[in-house]
Backbone as XML, in Angstrom:
<?xml version="1.0"?>
<chain id="A" units="angstrom">
  <residue number="1" name="MET">
    <atom name="N" x="-8.599" y="-11.131" z="2.424"/>
    <atom name="CA" x="-7.368" y="-10.781" z="3.131"/>
    <atom name="C" x="-7.570" y="-9.493" z="3.904"/>
  </residue>
  <residue number="2" name="VAL">
    <atom name="N" x="-6.760" y="-9.298" z="4.888"/>
    <atom name="CA" x="-6.815" y="-8.055" z="5.654"/>
    <atom name="C" x="-5.616" y="-7.191" z="5.274"/>
  </residue>
  <residue number="3" name="VAL">
    <atom name="N" x="-5.697" y="-5.924" z="5.616"/>
    <atom name="CA" x="-4.580" y="-5.015" z="5.401"/>
    <atom name="C" x="-3.729" y="-5.068" z="6.673"/>
  </residue>
  <residue number="4" name="LYS">
    <atom name="N" x="-2.517" y="-5.558" z="6.528"/>
    <atom name="CA" x="-1.629" y="-5.779" z="7.671"/>
    <atom name="C" x="-0.733" y="-4.562" z="7.896"/>
  </residue>
  <residue number="5" name="ALA">
    <atom name="N" x="-0.703" y="-4.072" z="9.118"/>
    <atom name="CA" x="0.192" y="-2.974" z="9.479"/>
    <atom name="C" x="1.611" y="-3.518" z="9.622"/>
  </residue>
  <residue number="6" name="ILE">
    <atom name="N" x="2.562" y="-2.856" z="8.959"/>
    <atom name="CA" x="3.962" y="-3.274" z="9.041"/>
    <atom name="C" x="4.847" y="-2.078" z="9.403"/>
  </residue>
  <residue number="7" name="THR">
    <atom name="N" x="6.050" y="-2.399" z="9.862"/>
    <atom name="CA" x="7.007" y="-1.380" z="10.302"/>
    <atom name="C" x="8.212" y="-1.362" z="9.367"/>
  </residue>
  <residue number="8" name="ASP">
    <atom name="N" x="9.125" y="-0.424" z="9.636"/>
    <atom name="CA" x="10.370" y="-0.344" z="8.863"/>
    <atom name="C" x="11.078" y="-1.697" z="8.817"/>
  </residue>
  <residue number="9" name="GLU">
    <atom name="N" x="11.134" y="-2.367" z="9.950"/>
    <atom name="CA" x="11.870" y="-3.622" z="10.058"/>
    <atom name="C" x="11.253" y="-4.737" z="9.215"/>
  </residue>
  <residue number="10" name="GLN">
    <atom name="N" x="9.959" y="-4.698" z="8.993"/>
    <atom name="CA" x="9.267" y="-5.756" z="8.263"/>
    <atom name="C" x="9.118" y="-5.479" z="6.775"/>
  </residue>
  <residue number="11" name="TYR">
    <atom name="N" x="9.267" y="-4.244" z="6.389"/>
    <atom name="CA" x="8.883" y="-3.805" z="5.045"/>
    <atom name="C" x="9.489" y="-4.651" z="3.925"/>
  </residue>
  <residue number="12" name="GLN">
    <atom name="N" x="10.808" y="-4.707" z="3.847"/>
    <atom name="CA" x="11.457" y="-5.372" z="2.717"/>
    <atom name="C" x="11.072" y="-6.842" z="2.605"/>
  </residue>
  <residue number="13" name="GLU">
    <atom name="N" x="11.031" y="-7.525" z="3.731"/>
    <atom name="CA" x="10.678" y="-8.946" z="3.720"/>
    <atom name="C" x="9.234" y="-9.167" z="3.245"/>
  </residue>
  <residue number="14" name="GLU">
    <atom name="N" x="8.335" y="-8.306" z="3.657"/>
    <atom name="CA" x="6.914" y="-8.478" z="3.327"/>
    <atom name="C" x="6.630" y="-8.266" z="1.836"/>
  </residue>
  <residue number="15" name="VAL">
    <atom name="N" x="7.378" y="-7.380" z="1.174"/>
    <atom name="CA" x="7.095" y="-7.082" z="-0.236"/>
    <atom name="C" x="7.979" y="-7.878" z="-1.196"/>
  </residue>
  <residue number="16" name="GLU">
    <atom name="N" x="8.751" y="-8.804" z="-0.659"/>
    <atom name="CA" x="9.751" y="-9.526" z="-1.437"/>
    <atom name="C" x="9.173" y="-10.438" z="-2.520"/>
  </residue>
  <residue number="17" name="THR">
    <atom name="N" x="8.047" y="-11.087" z="-2.256"/>
    <atom name="CA" x="7.500" y="-12.034" z="-3.227"/>
    <atom name="C" x="6.044" y="-11.719" z="-3.544"/>
  </residue>
  <residue number="18" name="GLY">
    <atom name="N" x="5.677" y="-11.995" z="-4.779"/>
    <atom name="CA" x="4.303" y="-11.780" z="-5.214"/>
    <atom name="C" x="3.989" y="-10.314" z="-5.439"/>
  </residue>
  <residue number="19" name="VAL">
    <atom name="N" x="2.698" y="-10.029" z="-5.531"/>
    <atom name="CA" x="2.228" y="-8.658" z="-5.734"/>
    <atom name="C" x="1.748" y="-8.111" z="-4.396"/>
  </residue>
  <residue number="20" name="SER">
    <atom name="N" x="2.219" y="-6.917" z="-4.062"/>
    <atom name="CA" x="1.857" y="-6.264" z="-2.804"/>
    <atom name="C" x="1.470" y="-4.821" z="-3.083"/>
  </residue>
  <residue number="21" name="ILE">
    <atom name="N" x="0.561" y="-4.311" z="-2.281"/>
    <atom name="CA" x="0.270" y="-2.884" z="-2.294"/>
    <atom name="C" x="0.430" y="-2.381" z="-0.869"/>
  </residue>
  <residue number="22" name="VAL">
    <atom name="N" x="1.162" y="-1.280" z="-0.743"/>
    <atom name="CA" x="1.455" y="-0.711" z="0.577"/>
    <atom name="C" x="0.878" y="0.696" z="0.628"/>
  </residue>
  <residue number="23" name="ASP">
    <atom name="N" x="0.064" y="0.931" z="1.637"/>
    <atom name="CA" x="-0.561" y="2.230" z="1.870"/>
    <atom name="C" x="0.266" y="2.991" z="2.897"/>
  </residue>
  <residue number="24" name="PHE">
    <atom name="N" x="0.914" y="4.076" z="2.466"/>
    <atom name="CA" x="1.623" y="4.957" z="3.383"/>
    <atom name="C" x="0.632" y="6.014" z="3.840"/>
  </residue>
  <residue number="25" name="TRP">
    <atom name="N" x="0.408" y="6.088" z="5.151"/>
    <atom name="CA" x="-0.680" y="6.894" z="5.696"/>
    <atom name="C" x="-0.295" y="7.463" z="7.056"/>
  </residue>
  <residue number="26" name="ALA">
    <atom name="N" x="-1.197" y="8.285" z="7.605"/>
    <atom name="CA" x="-1.042" y="8.797" z="8.969"/>
    <atom name="C" x="-2.428" y="8.979" z="9.570"/>
  </residue>
  <residue number="27" name="THR">
    <atom name="N" x="-2.504" y="8.874" z="10.880"/>
    <atom name="CA" x="-3.793" y="8.959" z="11.565"/>
    <atom name="C" x="-4.447" y="10.328" z="11.411"/>
  </residue>
  <residue number="28" name="TRP">
    <atom name="N" x="-3.664" y="11.379" z="11.262"/>
    <atom name="CA" x="-4.172" y="12.743" z="11.185"/>
    <atom name="C" x="-4.572" y="13.159" z="9.762"/>
  </residue>
  <residue number="29" name="CYS">
    <atom name="N" x="-4.385" y="12.285" z="8.791"/>
    <atom name="CA" x="-4.605" y="12.603" z="7.373"/>
    <atom name="C" x="-6.028" y="12.222" z="6.948"/>
  </residue>
  <residue number="30" name="GLY">
    <atom name="N" x="-6.834" y="13.223" z="6.592"/>
    <atom name="CA" x="-8.215" y="12.979" z="6.176"/>
    <atom name="C" x="-8.342" y="12.056" z="4.972"/>
  </residue>
  <residue number="31" name="PRO">
    <atom name="N" x="-7.652" y="12.342" z="3.851"/>
    <atom name="CA" x="-7.736" y="11.439" z="2.689"/>
    <atom name="C" x="-7.263" y="10.020" z="3.007"/>
  </residue>
  <residue number="32" name="CYS">
    <atom name="N" x="-6.320" y="9.885" z="3.943"/>
    <atom name="CA" x="-5.847" y="8.554" z="4.349"/>
    <atom name="C" x="-6.978" y="7.775" z="5.019"/>
  </residue>
  <residue number="33" name="ARG">
    <atom name="N" x="-7.753" y="8.468" z="5.824"/>
    <atom name="CA" x="-8.874" y="7.814" z="6.504"/>
    <atom name="C" x="-9.957" y="7.406" z="5.508"/>
  </residue>
  <residue number="34" name="MET">
    <atom name="N" x="-10.029" y="8.074" z="4.358"/>
    <atom name="CA" x="-10.963" y="7.674" z="3.305"/>
    <atom name="C" x="-10.406" y="6.479" z="2.518"/>
  </residue>
  <residue number="35" name="GLN">
    <atom name="N" x="-9.087" y="6.452" z="2.314"/>
    <atom name="CA" x="-8.456" y="5.392" z="1.528"/>
    <atom name="C" x="-8.479" y="4.048" z="2.239"/>
  </residue>
  <residue number="36" name="SER">
    <atom name="N" x="-8.317" y="4.064" z="3.531"/>
    <atom name="CA" x="-8.201" y="2.830" z="4.310"/>
    <atom name="C" x="-9.365" y="1.857" z="4.110"/>
  </residue>
  <residue number="37" name="PRO">
    <atom name="N" x="-10.628" y="2.305" z="4.228"/>
    <atom name="CA" x="-11.724" y="1.350" z="4.025"/>
    <atom name="C" x="-11.819" y="0.836" z="2.585"/>
  </residue>
  <residue number="38" name="VAL">
    <atom name="N" x="-11.371" y="1.631" z="1.638"/>
    <atom name="CA" x="-11.362" y="1.170" z="0.238"/>
    <atom name="C" x="-10.382" y="0.015" z="0.089"/>
  </residue>
  <residue number="39" name="LEU">
    <atom name="N" x="-9.200" y="0.163" z="0.665"/>
    <atom name="CA" x="-8.218" y="-0.929" z="0.624"/>
    <atom name="C" x="-8.739" y="-2.181" z="1.311"/>
  </residue>
  <residue number="40" name="GLU">
    <atom name="N" x="-9.383" y="-1.998" z="2.459"/>
    <atom name="CA" x="-9.958" y="-3.141" z="3.184"/>
    <atom name="C" x="-10.966" y="-3.881" z="2.298"/>
  </residue>
  <residue number="41" name="THR">
    <atom name="N" x="-11.828" y="-3.135" z="1.626"/>
    <atom name="CA" x="-12.850" y="-3.733" z="0.765"/>
    <atom name="C" x="-12.218" y="-4.489" z="-0.393"/>
  </residue>
  <residue number="42" name="VAL">
    <atom name="N" x="-11.259" y="-3.870" z="-1.067"/>
    <atom name="CA" x="-10.594" y="-4.528" z="-2.201"/>
    <atom name="C" x="-9.857" y="-5.782" z="-1.720"/>
  </residue>
  <residue number="43" name="SER">
    <atom name="N" x="-9.244" y="-5.721" z="-0.551"/>
    <atom name="CA" x="-8.472" y="-6.859" z="-0.052"/>
    <atom name="C" x="-9.341" y="-8.079" z="0.239"/>
  </residue>
  <residue number="44" name="GLU">
    <atom name="N" x="-10.611" y="-7.859" z="0.552"/>
    <atom name="CA" x="-11.503" y="-8.969" z="0.891"/>
    <atom name="C" x="-11.675" y="-9.959" z="-0.256"/>
  </residue>
  <residue number="45" name="ASP">
    <atom name="N" x="-11.552" y="-9.474" z="-1.487"/>
    <atom name="CA" x="-11.760" y="-10.336" z="-2.653"/>
    <atom name="C" x="-10.466" y="-10.768" z="-3.329"/>
  </residue>
  <residue number="46" name="ARG">
    <atom name="N" x="-9.316" y="-10.414" z="-2.764"/>
    <atom name="CA" x="-8.050" y="-10.651" z="-3.448"/>
    <atom name="C" x="-7.081" y="-11.443" z="-2.589"/>
  </residue>
  <residue number="47" name="ASN">
    <atom name="N" x="-7.083" y="-12.751" z="-2.743"/>
    <atom name="CA" x="-6.115" y="-13.595" z="-2.041"/>
    <atom name="C" x="-4.796" y="-13.673" z="-2.798"/>
  </residue>
  <residue number="48" name="ASP">
    <atom name="N" x="-4.755" y="-13.110" z="-4.016"/>
    <atom name="CA" x="-3.560" y="-13.165" z="-4.856"/>
    <atom name="C" x="-2.659" y="-11.942" z="-4.671"/>
  </residue>
  <residue number="49" name="ILE">
    <atom name="N" x="-3.042" y="-11.038" z="-3.780"/>
    <atom name="CA" x="-2.286" y="-9.800" z="-3.546"/>
    <atom name="C" x="-2.142" y="-9.601" z="-2.042"/>
  </residue>
  <residue number="50" name="HIS">
    <atom name="N" x="-0.970" y="-9.122" z="-1.624"/>
    <atom name="CA" x="-0.719" y="-8.809" z="-0.214"/>
    <atom name="C" x="-1.000" y="-7.327" z="0.008"/>
  </residue>
  <residue number="51" name="PHE">
    <atom name="N" x="-1.742" y="-7.018" z="1.063"/>
    <atom name="CA" x="-2.121" y="-5.643" z="1.388"/>
    <atom name="C" x="-1.475" y="-5.235" z="2.711"/>
  </residue>
  <residue number="52" name="PHE">
    <atom name="N" x="-0.750" y="-4.117" z="2.673"/>
    <atom name="CA" x="-0.053" y="-3.625" z="3.855"/>
    <atom name="C" x="-0.303" y="-2.136" z="4.040"/>
  </residue>
  <residue number="53" name="LYS">
    <atom name="N" x="-0.074" y="-1.672" z="5.271"/>
    <atom name="CA" x="-0.109" y="-0.238" z="5.534"/>
    <atom name="C" x="1.057" y="0.123" z="6.434"/>
  </residue>
  <residue number="54" name="VAL">
    <atom name="N" x="1.607" y="1.314" z="6.182"/>
    <atom name="CA" x="2.740" y="1.817" z="6.947"/>
    <atom name="C" x="2.377" y="3.207" z="7.459"/>
  </residue>
  <residue number="55" name="ASP">
    <atom name="N" x="2.377" y="3.357" z="8.770"/>
    <atom name="CA" x="2.121" y="4.662" z="9.386"/>
    <atom name="C" x="3.410" y="5.472" z="9.287"/>
  </residue>
  <residue number="56" name="VAL">
    <atom name="N" x="3.368" y="6.565" z="8.517"/>
    <atom name="CA" x="4.588" y="7.341" z="8.268"/>
    <atom name="C" x="5.111" y="8.046" z="9.515"/>
  </residue>
  <residue number="57" name="ASP">
    <atom name="N" x="4.273" y="8.219" z="10.516"/>
    <atom name="CA" x="4.741" y="8.830" z="11.757"/>
    <atom name="C" x="5.528" y="7.838" z="12.610"/>
  </residue>
  <residue number="58" name="ILE">
    <atom name="N" x="5.259" y="6.563" z="12.445"/>
    <atom name="CA" x="5.956" y="5.519" z="13.195"/>
    <atom name="C" x="7.136" y="4.976" z="12.396"/>
  </residue>
  <residue number="59" name="SER">
    <atom name="N" x="6.932" y="4.740" z="11.108"/>
    <atom name="CA" x="7.959" y="4.138" z="10.251"/>
    <atom name="C" x="8.493" y="5.174" z="9.264"/>
  </residue>
  <residue number="60" name="GLN">
    <atom name="N" x="9.182" y="6.139" z="9.782"/>
    <atom name="CA" x="9.683" y="7.252" z="8.972"/>
    <atom name="C" x="10.815" y="6.846" z="8.035"/>
  </residue>
  <residue number="61" name="GLU">
    <atom name="N" x="11.597" y="5.855" z="8.432"/>
    <atom name="CA" x="12.756" y="5.453" z="7.637"/>
    <atom name="C" x="12.350" y="4.922" z="6.263"/>
  </residue>
  <residue number="62" name="THR">
    <atom name="N" x="11.366" y="4.043" z="6.226"/>
    <atom name="CA" x="10.917" y="3.478" z="4.952"/>
    <atom name="C" x="10.312" y="4.558" z="4.072"/>
  </residue>
  <residue number="63" name="ALA">
    <atom name="N" x="9.462" y="5.387" z="4.650"/>
    <atom name="CA" x="8.843" y="6.464" z="3.883"/>
    <atom name="C" x="9.904" y="7.386" z="3.291"/>
  </residue>
  <residue number="64" name="ALA">
    <atom name="N" x="10.901" y="7.736" z="4.083"/>
    <atom name="CA" x="11.968" y="8.621" z="3.607"/>
    <atom name="C" x="12.795" y="7.958" z="2.508"/>
  </residue>
  <residue number="65" name="SER">
    <atom name="N" x="13.123" y="6.680" z="2.685"/>
    <atom name="CA" x="13.964" y="5.993" z="1.702"/>
    <atom name="C" x="13.259" y="5.837" z="0.355"/>
  </residue>
  <residue number="66" name="LEU">
    <atom name="N" x="11.928" y="5.808" z="0.384"/>
    <atom name="CA" x="11.156" y="5.701" z="-0.863"/>
    <atom name="C" x="10.739" y="7.065" z="-1.404"/>
  </residue>
  <residue number="67" name="GLY">
    <atom name="N" x="11.110" y="8.114" z="-0.709"/>
    <atom name="CA" x="10.769" y="9.461" z="-1.180"/>
    <atom name="C" x="9.297" y="9.791" z="-1.052"/>
  </residue>
  <residue number="68" name="ILE">
    <atom name="N" x="8.634" y="9.214" z="-0.069"/>
    <atom name="CA" x="7.211" y="9.502" z="0.147"/>
    <atom name="C" x="7.108" y="10.902" z="0.738"/>
  </residue>
  <residue number="69" name="ARG">
    <atom name="N" x="6.500" y="11.825" z="0.005"/>
    <atom name="CA" x="6.385" y="13.212" z="0.461"/>
    <atom name="C" x="4.940" y="13.646" z="0.639"/>
  </residue>
  <residue number="70" name="ALA">
    <atom name="N" x="4.014" y="12.846" z="0.125"/>
    <atom name="CA" x="2.593" y="13.152" z="0.262"/>
    <atom name="C" x="1.871" y="11.872" z="0.643"/>
  </residue>
  <residue number="71" name="ILE">
    <atom name="N" x="0.804" y="12.031" z="1.399"/>
    <atom name="CA" x="0.015" y="10.863" z="1.781"/>
    <atom name="C" x="-1.457" y="11.151" z="1.538"/>
  </residue>
  <residue number="72" name="PRO">
    <atom name="N" x="-2.255" y="10.138" z="1.251"/>
    <atom name="CA" x="-1.819" y="8.750" z="1.114"/>
    <atom name="C" x="-1.015" y="8.533" z="-0.165"/>
  </residue>
  <residue number="73" name="THR">
    <atom name="N" x="-0.033" y="7.665" z="-0.062"/>
    <atom name="CA" x="0.692" y="7.168" z="-1.225"/>
    <atom name="C" x="0.593" y="5.657" z="-1.195"/>
  </residue>
  <residue number="74" name="LEU">
    <atom name="N" x="0.200" y="5.085" z="-2.321"/>
    <atom name="CA" x="0.112" y="3.634" z="-2.464"/>
    <atom name="C" x="1.266" y="3.182" z="-3.348"/>
  </residue>
  <residue number="75" name="VAL">
    <atom name="N" x="2.020" y="2.203" z="-2.884"/>
    <atom name="CA" x="3.157" y="1.687" z="-3.632"/>
    <atom name="C" x="2.873" y="0.217" z="-3.950"/>
  </residue>
  <residue number="76" name="VAL">
    <atom name="N" x="2.909" y="-0.102" z="-5.241"/>
    <atom name="CA" x="2.669" y="-1.473" z="-5.695"/>
    <atom name="C" x="4.018" y="-2.120" z="-6.001"/>
  </residue>
  <residue number="77" name="HIS">
    <atom name="N" x="4.226" y="-3.301" z="-5.440"/>
    <atom name="CA" x="5.450" y="-4.072" z="-5.657"/>
    <atom name="C" x="5.099" y="-5.366" z="-6.371"/>
  </residue>
  <residue number="78" name="LYS">
    <atom name="N" x="6.008" y="-5.805" z="-7.220"/>
    <atom name="CA" x="5.920" y="-7.156" z="-7.778"/>
    <atom name="C" x="7.283" y="-7.792" z="-7.580"/>
  </residue>
  <residue number="79" name="ASP">
    <atom name="N" x="7.298" y="-8.865" z="-6.799"/>
    <atom name="CA" x="8.536" y="-9.584" z="-6.475"/>
    <atom name="C" x="9.631" y="-8.635" z="-5.989"/>
  </residue>
  <residue number="80" name="GLY">
    <atom name="N" x="9.248" y="-7.732" z="-5.091"/>
    <atom name="CA" x="10.210" y="-6.845" z="-4.456"/>
    <atom name="C" x="10.529" y="-5.563" z="-5.182"/>
  </residue>
  <residue number="81" name="LYS">
    <atom name="N" x="10.084" y="-5.438" z="-6.420"/>
    <atom name="CA" x="10.376" y="-4.232" z="-7.192"/>
    <atom name="C" x="9.145" y="-3.334" z="-7.249"/>
  </residue>
  <residue number="82" name="ILE">
    <atom name="N" x="9.365" y="-2.033" z="-7.119"/>
    <atom name="CA" x="8.257" y="-1.079" z="-7.231"/>
    <atom name="C" x="7.854" y="-0.982" z="-8.691"/>
  </residue>
  <residue number="83" name="VAL">
    <atom name="N" x="6.566" y="-1.235" z="-8.953"/>
    <atom name="CA" x="6.064" y="-1.174" z="-10.325"/>
    <atom name="C" x="5.080" y="-0.020" z="-10.524"/>
  </residue>
  <residue number="84" name="GLU">
    <atom name="N" x="4.580" y="0.528" z="-9.436"/>
    <atom name="CA" x="3.639" y="1.647" z="-9.555"/>
    <atom name="C" x="3.587" y="2.394" z="-8.231"/>
  </residue>
  <residue number="85" name="ARG">
    <atom name="N" x="3.386" y="3.711" z="-8.343"/>
    <atom name="CA" x="3.259" y="4.581" z="-7.175"/>
    <atom name="C" x="2.093" y="5.520" z="-7.437"/>
  </residue>
  <residue number="86" name="LEU">
    <atom name="N" x="1.164" y="5.569" z="-6.484"/>
    <atom name="CA" x="-0.049" y="6.375" z="-6.631"/>
    <atom name="C" x="-0.164" y="7.325" z="-5.449"/>
  </residue>
  <residue number="87" name="THR">
    <atom name="N" x="-0.385" y="8.583" z="-5.713"/>
    <atom name="CA" x="-0.527" y="9.556" z="-4.636"/>
    <atom name="C" x="-1.954" y="10.076" z="-4.621"/>
  </residue>
  <residue number="88" name="GLY">
    <atom name="N" x="-2.509" y="10.226" z="-3.437"/>
    <atom name="CA" x="-3.877" y="10.707" z="-3.294"/>
    <atom name="C" x="-4.865" y="9.563" z="-3.199"/>
  </residue>
  <residue number="89" name="PHE">
    <atom name="N" x="-6.118" y="9.930" z="-3.037"/>
    <atom name="CA" x="-7.199" y="8.951" z="-2.880"/>
    <atom name="C" x="-7.493" y="8.252" z="-4.201"/>
  </residue>
  <residue number="90" name="HIS">
    <atom name="N" x="-7.712" y="6.931" z="-4.147"/>
    <atom name="CA" x="-8.123" y="6.128" z="-5.308"/>
    <atom name="C" x="-9.288" y="5.252" z="-4.889"/>
  </residue>
  <residue number="91" name="ASN">
    <atom name="N" x="-10.321" y="5.210" z="-5.735"/>
    <atom name="CA" x="-11.495" y="4.401" z="-5.401"/>
    <atom name="C" x="-11.225" y="2.927" z="-5.721"/>
  </residue>
  <residue number="92" name="SER">
    <atom name="N" x="-12.161" y="2.075" z="-5.335"/>
    <atom name="CA" x="-11.947" y="0.630" z="-5.474"/>
    <atom name="C" x="-11.797" y="0.208" z="-6.930"/>
  </residue>
  <residue number="93" name="GLU">
    <atom name="N" x="-12.562" y="0.799" z="-7.824"/>
    <atom name="CA" x="-12.458" y="0.436" z="-9.244"/>
    <atom name="C" x="-11.068" y="0.783" z="-9.782"/>
  </residue>
  <residue number="94" name="GLN">
    <atom name="N" x="-10.568" y="1.941" z="-9.431"/>
    <atom name="CA" x="-9.227" y="2.332" z="-9.866"/>
    <atom name="C" x="-8.179" y="1.364" z="-9.331"/>
  </residue>
  <residue number="95" name="LEU">
    <atom name="N" x="-8.289" y="1.017" z="-8.058"/>
    <atom name="CA" x="-7.314" y="0.103" z="-7.455"/>
    <atom name="C" x="-7.346" y="-1.275" z="-8.107"/>
  </residue>
  <residue number="96" name="VAL">
    <atom name="N" x="-8.531" y="-1.798" z="-8.322"/>
    <atom name="CA" x="-8.655" y="-3.120" z="-8.947"/>
    <atom name="C" x="-8.026" y="-3.111" z="-10.337"/>
  </residue>
  <residue number="97" name="ASN">
    <atom name="N" x="-8.292" y="-2.075" z="-11.123"/>
    <atom name="CA" x="-7.725" y="-1.980" z="-12.472"/>
    <atom name="C" x="-6.203" y="-1.919" z="-12.436"/>
  </residue>
  <residue number="98" name="ILE">
    <atom name="N" x="-5.668" y="-1.160" z="-11.509"/>
    <atom name="CA" x="-4.209" y="-1.052" z="-11.385"/>
    <atom name="C" x="-3.604" y="-2.382" z="-10.954"/>
  </residue>
  <residue number="99" name="LEU">
    <atom name="N" x="-4.173" y="-2.997" z="-9.932"/>
    <atom name="CA" x="-3.631" y="-4.256" z="-9.420"/>
    <atom name="C" x="-3.720" y="-5.386" z="-10.436"/>
  </residue>
  <residue number="100" name="ASN">
    <atom name="N" x="-4.778" y="-5.406" z="-11.218"/>
    <atom name="CA" x="-4.950" y="-6.459" z="-12.219"/>
    <atom name="C" x="-3.818" y="-6.477" z="-13.247"/>
  </residue>
  <residue number="101" name="LYS">
    <atom name="N" x="-3.157" y="-5.360" z="-13.466"/>
    <atom name="CA" x="-2.056" y="-5.295" z="-14.431"/>
    <atom name="C" x="-0.857" y="-6.130" z="-13.980"/>
  </residue>
  <residue number="102" name="TYR">
    <atom name="N" x="-0.755" y="-6.406" z="-12.679"/>
    <atom name="CA" x="0.444" y="-7.035" z="-12.144"/>
    <atom name="C" x="0.245" y="-8.466" z="-11.664"/>
  </residue>
  <residue number="103" name="VAL">
    <atom name="N" x="-0.975" y="-8.958" z="-11.742"/>
    <atom name="CA" x="-1.258" y="-10.332" z="-11.322"/>
    <atom name="C" x="-1.221" y="-11.223" z="-12.554"/>
  </residue>
  <residue number="104" name="ASP">
    <atom name="N" x="-0.454" y="-12.315" z="-12.446"/>
    <atom name="CA" x="-0.326" y="-13.244" z="-13.588"/>
    <atom name="C" x="-1.595" y="-14.016" z="-13.816"/>
  </residue>
</chain>
């Protein structure tokens, strides 16, 4: 799977069903640029999880409504509900372990 860029308007619908991970990031953020390829790599082997990214400079409403104050922040949803929130860089092993907790 690929990491799909989504906007404020798409956010709620995209995370409504199944397990999703959303990367809140910005182009000017160094740790965000490190996190992005890790998410891409993990997504390649996971057809059971939806991978999204939200640019906080473009989609400020969603970031604000979720209280995102630091980036990168990864938000894991299961059937529309937030089940985990991670701030800062996470390597692929950490991400896989976290995501595995929410896949049936």
